[in-house]
Each structure stands twice: as C-alpha cells, then as structure tokens.
TILO-91187 format. One line per field, with one value per residue (C-alpha): residue in one letter; residue number from 1; x, y, z. Coordinates in pm, whole numbers, padded with zeros to 5 digits. Example, Ala and Ser with C-alpha at 12.3 -4.5 7.8 and 13.67 -1.06 7.14 Angstrom:
2
type <- c(A|S)
seq <- c(1|2)
c1 <- c(01230|01367)
c2 <- c(-00450|-00106)
c3 <- c(00780|00714)
END
This chain:
707
type <- c(X|X|X|X|X|X|X|X|X|X|X|X|X|X|X|X|X|X|X|X|X|X|X|X|X|X|X|X|X|X|X|X|X|X|X|X|X|X|X|X|X|X|X|X|X|X|X|X|X|X|X|X|X|X|X|X|X|X|X|X|X|X|X|X|X|X|X|X|X|X|X|X|X|X|X|X|X|X|X|X|X|X|X|X|X|X|X|X|X|X|X|X|X|X|X|X|X|X|X|X|X|X|X|X|X|X|X|X|X|X|X|X|X|X|X|X|X|X|X|X|X|X|X|X|X|X|X|X|X|X|X|X|X|X|X|X|X|X|X|X|X|X|X|X|X|X|X|X|X|X|X|X|X|X|X|X|X|X|X|X|X|X|X|X|X|X|X|X|X|X|X|X|X|X|X|X|X|X|X|X|X|X|X|X|X|X|X|X|X|X|X|X|X|X|X|X|X|X|X|X|X|X|X|X|X|X|X|X|X|X|X|X|X|X|X|X|X|X|X|X|X|X|X|X|X|X|X|X|X|X|X|X|X|X|X|X|X|X|X|X|X|X|X|X|X|X|X|X|X|X|X|X|X|X|X|X|X|X|X|X|X|X|X|X|X|X|X|X|X|X|X|X|X|X|X|X|X|X|X|X|X|X|X|X|X|X|X|X|X|X|X|X|X|X|X|X|X|X|X|X|X|X|X|X|X|X|X|X|X|X|X|X|X|X|X|X|X|X|X|X|X|X|X|X|X|X|X|X|X|X|X|X|X|X|X|X|X|X|X|X|X|X|X|X|X|X|X|X|X|X|X|X|X|X|X|X|X|X|X|X|X|X|X|X|X|X|X|X|X|X|X|X|X|X|X|X|X|X|X|X|X|X|X|X|X|X|X|X|X|X|X|X|X|X|X|X|X|X|X|X|X|X|X|X|X|X|X|X|X|X|X|X|X|X|X|X|X|X|X|X|X|X|X|X|X|X|X|X|X|X|X|X|X|X|X|X|X|X|X|X|X|X|X|X|X|X|X|X|X|X|X|X|X|X|X|X|X|X|X|X|X|X|X|X|X|X|X|X|X|X|X|X|X|X|X|X|X|X|X|X|X|X|X|X|X|X|X|X|X|X|X|X|X|X|X|X|X|X|X|X|X|X|X|X|X|X|X|X|X|X|X|X|X|X|X|X|X|X|X|X|X|X|X|X|X|X|X|X|X|X|X|X|X|X|X|X|X|X|X|X|X|X|X|X|X|X|X|X|X|X|X|X|X|X|X|X|X|X|X|X|X|X|X|X|X|X|X|X|X|X|X|X|X|X|X|X|X|X|X|X|X|X|X|X|X|X|X|X|X|X|X|X|X|X|X|X|X|X|X|X|X|X|X|X|X|X|X|X|X|X|X|X|X|X|X|X|X|X|X|X|X|X|X|X|X|X|X|X|X|X|X|X|X|X|X|X|X|X|X|X|X|X|X|X|X|X|X|X|X|X|X|X|X|X|X|X|X|X|X|X|X|X|X|X|X|X|X|X|X|X|X|X|X|X|X|X|X|X|X|X|X|X|X|X|X|X|X|X|X|X|X|X|X|X|X|X|X|X|X|X|X|X|X|X|X|X|X)
seq <- c(1|2|3|4|5|6|7|8|9|10|11|12|13|14|15|16|17|18|19|20|21|22|23|24|25|26|27|28|29|30|31|32|33|34|35|36|37|38|39|40|41|42|43|44|45|46|47|48|49|50|51|52|53|54|55|56|57|58|59|60|61|62|63|64|65|66|67|68|69|70|71|72|73|74|75|76|77|78|79|80|81|82|83|84|85|86|87|88|89|90|91|92|93|94|95|96|97|98|99|100|101|102|103|104|105|106|107|108|109|110|111|112|113|114|115|116|117|118|119|120|121|122|123|124|125|126|127|128|129|130|131|132|133|134|135|136|137|138|139|140|141|142|143|144|145|146|147|148|149|150|151|152|153|154|155|156|157|158|159|160|161|162|163|164|165|166|167|168|169|170|171|172|173|174|175|176|177|178|179|180|181|182|183|184|185|186|187|188|189|190|191|192|193|194|195|196|197|198|199|200|201|202|203|204|205|206|207|208|209|210|211|212|213|214|215|216|217|218|219|220|221|222|223|224|225|226|227|228|229|230|231|232|233|234|235|236|237|238|239|240|241|242|243|244|245|246|247|248|249|250|251|252|253|254|255|256|257|258|259|260|261|262|263|264|265|266|267|268|269|270|271|272|273|274|275|276|277|278|279|280|281|282|283|284|285|286|287|288|289|290|291|292|293|294|295|296|297|298|299|300|301|302|303|304|305|306|307|308|309|310|311|312|313|314|315|316|317|318|319|320|321|322|323|324|325|326|327|328|329|330|331|332|333|334|335|336|337|338|339|340|341|342|343|344|345|346|347|348|349|350|351|352|353|354|355|356|357|358|359|360|361|362|363|364|365|366|367|368|369|370|371|372|373|374|375|376|377|378|379|380|381|382|383|384|385|386|387|388|389|390|391|392|393|394|395|396|397|398|399|400|401|402|403|404|405|406|407|408|409|410|411|412|413|414|415|416|417|418|419|420|421|422|423|424|425|426|427|428|429|430|431|432|433|434|435|436|437|438|439|440|441|442|443|444|445|446|447|448|449|450|451|452|453|454|455|456|457|458|459|460|461|462|463|464|465|466|467|468|469|470|471|472|473|474|475|476|477|478|479|480|481|482|483|484|485|486|487|488|489|490|491|492|493|494|495|496|497|498|499|500|501|502|503|504|505|506|507|508|509|510|511|512|513|514|515|516|517|518|519|520|521|522|523|524|525|526|527|528|529|530|531|532|533|534|535|536|537|538|539|540|541|542|543|544|545|546|547|548|549|550|551|552|553|554|555|556|557|558|559|560|561|562|563|564|565|566|567|568|569|570|571|572|573|574|575|576|577|578|579|580|581|582|583|584|585|586|587|588|589|590|591|592|593|594|595|596|597|598|599|600|601|602|603|604|605|606|607|608|609|610|611|612|613|614|615|616|617|618|619|620|621|622|623|624|625|626|627|628|629|630|631|632|633|634|635|636|637|638|639|640|641|642|643|644|645|646|647|648|649|650|651|652|653|654|655|656|657|658|659|660|661|662|663|664|665|666|667|668|669|670|671|672|673|674|675|676|677|678|679|680|681|682|683|684|685|686|687|688|689|690|691|692|693|694|695|696|697|698|699|700|701|702|703|704|705|706|707)
c1 <- c(03948|04094|04326|04353|04710|04638|04500|04755|04919|05162|05309|05608|05681|05978|05818|06076|06247|05873|05772|06091|06171|06509|06797|06776|06485|06460|06178|05937|05582|05444|05466|05221|05423|05262|04930|05065|04962|04616|04641|04833|04531|04314|04684|04748|04383|04429|04786|04542|04706|04504|04803|05049|05355|05501|05852|05948|05698|05807|05992|06331|06661|06770|06648|06377|06527|06698|06379|06356|05989|05780|05457|05461|05492|05810|05737|05881|05568|05256|05141|04939|04617|04689|04824|04530|04326|04534|04493|04112|04113|04346|04133|03826|03977|04030|04376|04523|04823|05147|05390|05780|05790|06188|06261|06600|06763|06702|06863|07102|06841|06591|06449|06566|06900|06949|06856|07159|07370|07287|07289|07532|07460|07215|06962|06704|06723|07073|06882|06696|07056|07180|07543|07573|07842|08100|08412|08506|08361|08192|08316|08107|08249|08050|08187|08037|08002|07683|07607|07524|07317|07599|07855|07672|07684|07413|07226|07170|07043|06756|06718|06427|06439|06362|06032|06010|06144|05879|05580|05695|05732|05384|05223|05292|05178|04859|04826|04917|04642|04403|04465|04551|04377|04716|04684|05019|05425|05736|05970|06313|06639|06435|06737|06902|06540|06551|06264|06103|06014|05838|05672|05556|05440|05265|05081|05002|04869|04637|04495|04390|04303|04349|04412|04707|05010|05367|05656|05994|06322|06552|06814|07016|06928|06662|06313|06161|06338|06138|05838|05659|05317|05506|05656|05606|05385|05619|05977|06143|06244|06578|06639|06419|06441|06812|06696|06446|06656|06952|06819|06715|07054|07218|06980|06949|06590|06778|06828|06540|06332|06578|06443|06120|06106|06327|06103|05774|05774|05674|05850|05955|06064|05831|05519|05245|05463|05334|05661|05685|05855|05952|06205|06361|06332|06484|06789|06857|06965|06635|06560|06606|06956|07013|06865|07048|06795|06517|06306|06256|06115|05729|05880|06044|05693|05512|05695|05665|05269|05262|05514|05385|05403|05293|05394|05532|05620|05860|05722|05832|05901|05585|05754|06086|06271|06639|06847|07182|07313|07691|07925|07783|07417|07077|06957|06916|06693|06442|06380|06073|05815|05571|05267|05274|05589|05532|05201|05382|05663|05590|05277|05322|05432|05164|04904|05103|05130|04737|04674|04854|04669|04348|04455|04587|04247|04034|04221|04301|04529|04818|04776|04735|04778|05086|05408|05557|05798|05698|05971|06305|06566|06816|06574|06231|06039|05699|05578|05241|04997|04739|04449|04183|03949|04162|04521|04744|05042|05321|05498|05790|06074|06339|06495|06504|06377|06050|06096|05879|05750|05587|05434|05231|04894|04547|04302|04065|04166|04411|04306|04546|04403|04719|04727|04389|04210|04377|04275|04498|04325|04503|04662|04685|04788|05020|05003|05244|05298|05533|05623|05678|06007|06070|05722|05508|05161|04914|04723|04431|04278|03914|03654|03606|03626|03500|03458|03617|03619|03824|03668|03699|03864|03629|03673|03903|03673|03849|03885|03661|03923|03976|03999|04334|04522|04426|04054|03830|03698|03425|03313|02936|02816|02677|02375|02452|02312|02374|02696|02577|02667|02941|02902|03167|03524|03540|03909|04017|04153|04473|04408|04256|04480|04509|04330|04528|04554|04513|04900|05076|05089|05445|05622|05541|05753|05714|05666|05419|05135|04977|04612|04442|04024|03872|03492|03246|03057|03168|02965|03024|03123|03451|03476|03428|03700|03947|03868|03918|04219|04330|04224|04441|04733|04694|04703|05006|05186|05225|05146|04896|04823|04467|04365|04007|04137|03769|03737|04070|04018|04289|04312|04368|04463|04836|04937|05132|05453|05414|05307|05646|05847|05892|05832|05487|05404|05083|05114|04848|05092|05461|05315|05197|05523|05705|05502|05532|05925|05922|05634|05632|05308|05024|04663|04430|03990|03796|03434|03487|03275|03315|03351|03520|03692|03850|03972|04090|04284|04452|04554|04706|04928|05023|05126|05235|05358|05633|05976|06265|06017|05846|06003|06276|06265|06634|06873|06939|07229|07234|07083|06736|06607|06356|06017|05893|06057|05720|05594|05222|04987|04633|04371|04032|03777|03368|03107|02752|02706|02579|02834|02674|02639|02965|03142|02935|03065|03400|03534|03749|03703|04042|04255|04151|04062|04288|04601|04637|04530|04575|04908|04994|05008|05231|05458|05438|05321|05228|04983|05073|04697|04328|04028|03686|03329|03047|02817|02475|02243|02523|02386|02494|02682|02896|02971|03079|03290|03454|03539|03703|03875|04017|04137|04327|04440|04627|04744|04921|05095|05192|05277|05350|05668|05731|05876)
c2 <- c(16711|16421|16289|15920|15932|16062|15669|15456|15210|15079|14726|14719|14419|14443|14231|14030|13932|13849|13617|13448|13580|13489|13731|13817|13847|13582|13747|13541|13499|13636|13451|13562|13507|13844|13667|13497|13807|13757|13486|13736|13948|13816|13845|14209|14295|14086|14319|14663|14714|14948|15072|14864|15022|14775|14824|14828|14650|14774|14548|14552|14354|14274|14413|14633|14985|14943|15005|14902|14993|15224|15077|14704|14472|14299|13937|13748|13940|13878|14183|14460|14273|14041|14376|14557|14262|14237|14636|14593|14264|14506|14838|14602|14505|14846|14842|15107|15083|15328|15212|15290|15570|15501|15843|15937|15667|15352|15064|14989|14806|15090|15126|15457|15426|15115|15320|15542|15261|15142|15437|15692|16040|15965|15848|16139|16016|16118|16425|16167|16131|16322|16488|16234|16299|16152|16306|15992|15644|15492|15231|14994|15015|15257|15510|15774|15907|15979|16051|15719|15700|15694|15580|15258|15276|15012|15303|15556|15886|16067|16402|16529|16877|16726|16785|16497|16262|16418|16358|16002|15929|16169|15941|15626|15774|15853|15504|15343|15582|15491|15112|15013|15322|15368|15607|15736|15718|15675|15826|15659|15832|16189|16370|16332|16405|16766|16989|17130|16770|16705|17057|16894|16571|16685|16951|16643|16369|16646|16768|16402|16281|16563|16278|16074|16086|16148|16034|16070|15851|16088|16008|16295|16684|16942|16710|17030|17085|16805|16780|17110|17241|17274|16940|16603|16509|16330|16173|15885|15968|15777|16027|15830|15520|15525|15659|15378|15099|15287|15449|15076|14929|15194|15234|15591|15743|16077|15979|15943|16222|16476|16392|16355|16702|16868|16729|16780|16917|17301|17506|17178|17203|16937|17012|16958|16682|16320|16192|15791|15622|15264|15013|14842|14825|14667|14875|14858|14557|14410|14494|14168|14165|14507|14543|14358|14288|14105|14169|14500|14462|14533|14848|14958|14913|15060|15372|15360|15328|15595|15882|16140|16015|15709|15361|15089|14738|14590|14216|13956|14196|14119|13773|13916|13793|13835|13944|14179|14316|14279|14470|14322|14215|14305|13972|13891|14160|14079|13685|13510|13454|13166|13262|12875|12889|13197|13117|12832|13058|13270|13485|13719|14017|13992|14003|14356|14483|14419|14593|14900|14965|14934|15168|15379|15372|15441|15725|16050|16209|15949|16015|16375|16485|16753|16592|16699|16497|16504|16294|16128|15937|15679|15406|15571|15790|15968|16186|16318|16362|16569|16708|16991|16713|16403|16361|16049|15980|15726|15518|15338|15142|14954|14800|14453|14576|14705|15114|15347|15631|15968|16254|16567|16553|16711|16438|16273|15927|15732|15388|15197|15072|14872|14707|14547|14910|14931|15271|15520|15816|16139|16207|16603|16634|16350|16004|15770|15427|15115|15017|14627|14539|14612|14735|14984|15172|15397|15611|15770|16078|16080|16144|15807|15440|15415|15207|15192|15006|15044|15174|14890|14969|15022|14959|15191|15332|15497|15844|16038|16134|16429|16379|16226|16204|16104|16194|15946|15909|16148|15854|15827|15491|15300|15077|14721|14521|14149|14120|14053|13713|13845|13825|13593|13758|13872|13928|14243|14358|14355|14679|14869|15041|14988|15227|15451|15422|15699|15796|15929|16277|16438|16528|16291|16195|15912|15676|15513|15235|14992|14967|14724|14683|14361|14444|14479|14744|15104|15211|14924|14887|14748|15064|15327|15104|15107|15507|15497|15331|15579|15895|15769|15712|16030|16208|16045|16156|15839|15863|15590|15355|15303|15045|14883|14547|14457|14829|14805|14475|14288|13950|13702|13389|13341|13315|13012|13235|13292|12967|12868|13083|13345|13747|13886|14092|14210|14619|14593|14317|14512|14827|14665|14488|14791|14984|14679|14759|15108|15050|15045|14822|14676|14735|14456|14511|14262|14055|13715|13522|13302|13392|13700|13896|13613|13466|13862|13897|13537|13595|13951|13736|13447|13703|13983|13866|13633|13482|13704|13999|14076|13823|13586|13254|13161|12927|12625|12696|13090|13352|13394|13638|13877|13742|14043|14414|14592|14533|14362|14506|14448|14228|14381|14149|14150|13899|13870|13568|13571|13514|13170|13063|13143|13008|12688|12637|12715|12770|13058|13190|13400|13136|12848|12988|13284|13219|12828|12793|13097|13196|12861|12738|13004|12959|13271|13441|13771|13949|14053|14106|14000|14148|13977|14180|14014|14287|14051|14228|14488|14824|15174|15238|14930|15038|15367|15206|14973|15273|15446|15117|15065|15417|15360|15011|15186|15468|15186|15033|15323|15648|15947|16022|15650|15437)
c3 <- c(21303|21554|21340|21344|21428|21787|21830|21667|21761|21498|21398|21167|20954|20709|20439|20235|20584|20713|20428|20414|20067|19853|19916|19517|19356|19096|18876|18691|18830|19158|19461|19716|20012|20175|20191|20521|20686|20688|20934|21141|21138|21447|21659|21544|21662|21954|22021|21984|21667|21426|21200|20980|20866|20591|20453|20105|19875|19550|19272|19353|19326|19704|19972|19883|19919|19608|19370|19016|18984|19176|19008|19076|19396|19437|19271|19554|19783|19527|19297|19275|19251|19567|19763|19686|19840|20154|20217|20172|20433|20668|20629|20698|21023|21134|21061|20860|20614|20564|20299|20310|20046|19929|19707|19768|19561|19320|19264|18932|18772|18754|18430|18353|18509|18309|18003|18102|18138|17797|17595|17761|17731|17460|17709|17785|18138|18247|18441|18651|18889|19095|18992|18721|18464|18225|18353|18521|18594|18900|19134|18963|18648|18469|18238|18438|18788|18972|19333|19588|19906|20182|19960|19882|19484|19431|19552|19287|19443|19209|19129|19305|19162|18821|18729|18537|18874|19078|18881|18849|19219|19282|19010|19209|19532|19355|19233|19598|19723|19466|19400|19811|19985|20161|20491|20491|20416|20614|20386|20389|20427|20484|20579|20236|20079|19917|20124|19782|19718|20055|20025|19688|19846|20128|19906|19655|19937|20149|19862|19773|20174|20440|20684|20495|20719|20632|20863|20791|20882|21082|21287|21386|21415|21477|21404|21329|21045|20864|21107|21041|20864|20536|20504|20740|21021|21200|21259|21375|21764|21786|22047|22275|22135|22279|22563|22672|22633|22753|23075|23197|23153|23302|23597|23514|23455|23456|23061|22931|23158|23024|22681|22718|22891|22655|22380|22559|22857|22954|22699|22500|22147|21998|22215|21918|21742|21724|21674|21599|21906|21901|22095|21780|21407|21095|21122|21479|21739|21887|22204|22360|22257|22378|22705|22973|23203|23051|23381|23230|22913|23023|23168|22856|22682|22906|22864|22492|22554|22772|22650|22387|22037|21836|21989|21744|21785|21554|21437|21658|21935|22138|22173|22259|21951|21952|21697|21647|21304|21210|21008|20675|20726|20920|20798|21228|21258|20971|21052|20872|21171|21178|21379|21497|21594|21823|21966|22130|22302|22668|22585|22877|22695|22430|22696|22879|22525|22452|22800|22711|22396|22562|22803|22524|22370|22714|22794|22593|22798|22690|22363|22312|22678|22816|22964|23267|23471|23856|24040|23911|24053|23911|23954|23986|23755|23770|23515|23436|23101|23110|22927|23076|23125|23255|23464|23420|23630|23526|23764|23705|23934|23748|24098|24184|24538|24608|24652|24817|24615|24691|24472|24476|24271|24368|24234|24492|24417|24140|23994|23885|23512|23463|23801|23860|23912|24241|24454|24585|24801|24809|25166|25195|24821|24803|24735|24904|24774|24763|24397|24333|24217|23813|23783|23666|23730|23528|23780|23640|23838|23916|24194|24302|24191|23820|23554|23206|22844|22545|22203|22003|21661|21357|20980|20809|20510|20178|20164|19918|19683|19511|19104|19016|18707|18458|18453|18384|18048|17912|17655|17697|17857|17571|17575|17609|17354|17273|17032|16684|16525|16318|15924|15730|15666|15275|15209|15168|14783|14755|14564|14867|15079|15454|15654|15871|16194|16468|16479|16802|16856|16815|17110|17374|17623|17769|17486|17281|17358|17112|17225|16997|16972|16846|16818|16523|16632|16668|16932|17173|17530|17434|17215|17512|17723|17463|17447|17817|17789|17543|17724|18020|17774|17674|17978|18104|17785|17603|17236|17116|16823|16806|16601|16541|16403|16253|16063|15972|15817|15916|15781|16093|15822|15805|15449|15318|15316|15680|15762|15603|15811|15591|15617|15562|15270|15404|15464|15770|15932|15834|15986|16322|16354|16318|16547|16782|16754|16910|17120|17502|17585|17444|17560|17422|17438|17311|17379|17533|17306|17000|16629|16479|16737|16924|16600|16474|16810|16798|16428|16508|16804|16550|16244|16437|16757|16553|16682|16554|16519|16823|17064|17096|17289|17530|17393|17600|17803|17740|17952|17947|17629|17646|17525|17438|17285|17405|17710|17714|17969|17993|17812|17904|17817|17846|17745|17702|17854|18212|18461|18620|18297|18185|18501|18431|18092|18099|18448|18478|18082|18075|18280|18077|17732|17690|17899|17900|17501|17390|17509|17605|17253|17129|17432|17516|17817|17607|17893|18219|18359|18220|18355|18292|18325|18248|18073|18078|18346|18423|18516|18371|18698|18676|18312|18440|18697|18417|18227|18531|18647|18264|18325|18689|18565|18237|18433|18679|18430|18199|18475|18358|18201|18184|17918)
END
C-alpha cells in the first residue's frame, strides 16, 4: 500500500505564536484564535502543502509543552468543537493533520501533579511521575523531589512505565483520532521517552488506523533506534538540517553530500526510512537569519524537496521571515503572522516552493527513489534519484559565477522540469552544460520531450476505525413519540422514603460522576442517551450516580427555609448535595420543552447548586474562587419541536434559554457544553448516532483513570 507520507509536503505551525496568544494562559472562555488558519488554507494549497504539523494545542499554562490537560484544547486557541471543525476543513481541502504529542513531561499545573502538591504522599498519583520521592525538596520549593526534563523543573517528567499513565495518554490519542481524525503525531523529546511506551503507542494507533504516522523529535544518535518496525515511522533529520545550510554557508557541498550518501546512498544506514526534513522550526534560528547569502535560499529549498525524506516548511519561511533565539527566549522564532501583511512581501520564494511541490507530486522518484551521489565539488553537486521506472538528476551551483558541469548518465534526453522544460540530449553517455549562478536544475530522464502535470491533492477521508473504548451503548434505540403533556406534580408525602438511586460500584479508580435524567418516561430517547453516558463512564472506570429526577420524586420548589438561605431538610436534596461534594463532574440529559422536565432541572440547580454548598463566588479583591467543587460537563438536550420551528421561535434555544437565562440568572456558568438535537423527523440511524456521540463526548470529558 502506498502510504500517504510518500507524497507529503508539510507545513509546520507553532499555534500559540502564529495566533499571537498571550504568553501565559489567562483561563476563562475559549478564544477561537486558531480559526484564523481557515483563511490560510488557499495559501497552503497554492504552496502544494498536503500535510499540516501543528505544534502543541492542548491546555497548558505557557508555551504548550507544559500540558495541564490532554483532553482539552488550549483556551487561547479555541475548544474541542472549534478545533474539530477546523480539522474537518483541512481534511476537506486535502490537508492531513499531525499533532504534537508531548508525552515525556507535563506542566506543574497538570491535574495529577497538582494533586500530589496538595496531598503529598496521600495522593494516589505519586506513581505517575518519574523518580518522585519525599526524601528532599525540589528547586521549586516542593517538599518532595521529582525528575524534570533537562533540568527545567517547570516540566515534570511522567513515569511512562505506570499503566495508569500509559492508559491516560493513549486515551487522549484515541480521543484525538476519533474527534479530530488526526493522521499522525510528532513525539516531542522522543529521545527521553520510554521505548515500551512507543511500542504500545504504535500498536494502539496502527490497530485503529494502519496509515497513522508516528514521527519523533530526535537531534543526536542513531535514528534507527527510534524509527523501526516496532516503534516510530520516522524522526527529525537534524543531521541534514545542519548539513544543508552549513554546506551553502561554507561553500562546501561535500558536507551535505556525505550526510545524504551515508544515510540513503548505496549501503546507506537509513535506506527505506522517510525521515522528516526541514530548514527551520520552532526551536532553531530562522533560515533567513542563518544563511549568510540570501541568493542561495532557493537552492536550500530545492535540496530540501529533492533529497530523500519528507519536506517541511516552517510558517513564514516561504517569505524568508527572520528570527533568532536568545539564551532566554524562543519568541522571535514563533511570531504572529498576518496573511495580508505577508502577501504584500516578495512572493518569489512562494512561487518557487509551489513549483517544487508540483514537481514532487508529478515525479515519484523524488519521493521514493534511491539516492546516489554523481558529482561532488565544493560549489557544485549532482545526485540521482531513481526508481526502476524513472531517473532524475538534481544539479546545484552555489557559486555567483557560471559553472560548467559534466556528469554521466544513460538517458536519451534530460528535461529540466524546474527550468521551463529545457531539453538536454545525451552526448556519448554524458551531458555537459553550464549552470547559471546560484541555481539548480531538476532533470528528468526520458526517451524524448514529454508533457507533465502534477496530481492535485484530494480530500482526506477519515479512516474506518476499529472499535474504540468505550464501546457504544447497547441500549435499544427507542421509538420516538411526542413527549406527553406532564401531569401536575403531587407533593411527595414526608413519610415516603427517598427512592434509592443507582450507587457507584466500589473500587472505581477514576472517580464518580453525577448523571441526571429529567424525563417522565423511562423508555424515552433521553433515557437511552443517559444510559449511553453511564455505559461510557463505567467503561472508563468511573462510578456513576444515575438519578432519574422525575422517578425519584424530586420536588423542584424551594422551601421557605431554603429561600431564606437556611439548610435544606429534604432527604433527597441532602443526598444530592453530599454526592456533589464527592463528584468529579455532572452530566445532564433532558428534553427541551416547556413543562415538568425543565422545571425539575432548574429546581435542582436552585436547591442543590447552592452557594456555600456546591460553589463559592469570588470576593472583591481576592483571588478568583472555584465556582464548582464538581466539574460540570455536558447538557444533552432534545426537542420534539421541528428544528425550523424551534429556530424561528427561539433562535438558538440552548444559548438563549439555558445558558443566558437559566445559568445567567444563577450567575453561575455551570455547564461547559450543551448539545441540542431536534428529535422530530429524525431517523433511527440518526438516533443511533446520537447515542454514539453521547458516549464519545462523555469519554472526552471523563477519560480513563482520570479524576
């Protein structure tokens, strides 16, 4: 099978810099700054880019490599929904998506490490971190020591041999594959990562998508230690990154020719590997600030696109953006760029890169052909890329003078596809030509002159996934009938004991979740949605308090004592409040029609989510207080009103009625996510899809072995 990586041309973006995000995460509502990337899609397609490598996008405190939550998008960039929509847009335009997998370390605000800081040896997460011990203090003032990444103690090294850590990280990767349909991962600090974790990662991803691509960040060492059939598919080719610009700076093509021959020539140690090639990235100085002769920029990129491996452009490189790192900051390497401003710059290099992409797509020998050095001089270089069907000769001259160049070959003619399709005929088993100053040629062997056209990128379809955990609920799909008009509530006699709710199973290792159903019919679609959510939670190791508020006879009306601020005497209210104190989150399922269910839910919010019991509001002049002791997650919401009628009457019913009115009147942004699904006119397949969607969304908020 021809893997997509063989024809890939990457574009690398460091998102937090690209979007001009604040240096430190301010928290709060998501700012959908990464949506600006949509406007760049035509530019990427014009460059011939068909794969995007995005630097870290997960929730973090500062630079993205200090992860605090693998299951959320950094709120400076957007949220899970906006990022999923962006990935869909990229795929529809033939651009694959590779994300940064930062699995070696986390930030100090990572939820499990924060638990260790708060509880010390009593924390169940002490085993999550490498060499954590309480025999001494850390440089950060902790009463314990832990291993960091490279002596940077704001980055806490994970214990990747811990099965709980491994499951947590693989669960995040599974969510990214399911929700964003990502096509691969770039593994940060791969030289520090446990080999067994890479083996588990490869097995997990390839079992779900055989074309999934794993590439590791490796600077020194034998690349084959990491890129091999058991572990990763590729690594960063830092050897040829240095050799490329250095050879041009020192006017010494022997340097890069030696590296390419050692790696990919006859007997080369990395033949068959598709290494990730680049001229600059978010960690090294910009090429335009490294290359001493700007006239050689096109030569450097021509070499990048014609050498073995996968070429990558770092955002802004196509306009020769400059930037050098300092001993204390990489900010200059990671600027915010405005597309309109960039389009006012010289577009010559952009046109050159577009031409290289078209040539690479048109001639497979440049992507998968063997490599062999043919002529090596200080200022001139000729190498050959060849498959059984095709031979291509790539020529370079870095001198500012014309240079005669002669090299042997057996092709009847050579056509310069980079230079206007000029033709060079075989002259006794060789070709002799004059290379213009600071130039390159790509000569394709043929019987005679030919016409050619690059293949256009096609839309990327999401892979057919193997069954992922948690499995979709097996709850039967109910027939949908109009919701009944609710009967007037009758007061529950005080003597009647509160019905027993479903209790969490003992021995759960991830926490407990409150799951509320507000519906008078036990066999409704809403009940099926609640059951699907419960199944997903249990599959991820959570205990579930599943409350059918209608069946339990919950009274939504506050008593006079409660309205006056006094404690509740209602056994059900006291039970819910006690559970809320222990819970790690809340999921709510209810129909969106006027009457009993919404009244019950709002009554639950009034009587249970009480200040001092479930949340506290910030005091003037004090640090912001947490609004909820338990993290509320989702509201699943259905309606029997046809969608056009619902929209015409209410606009967006969830935003206007629930978020603006119910939660707005409470002065408490209680729930992170609301999903609205119009049931009227829906099909069984749609309703089955909603059950699966419910399971997937719940799993995204409450992943395996996670508080």
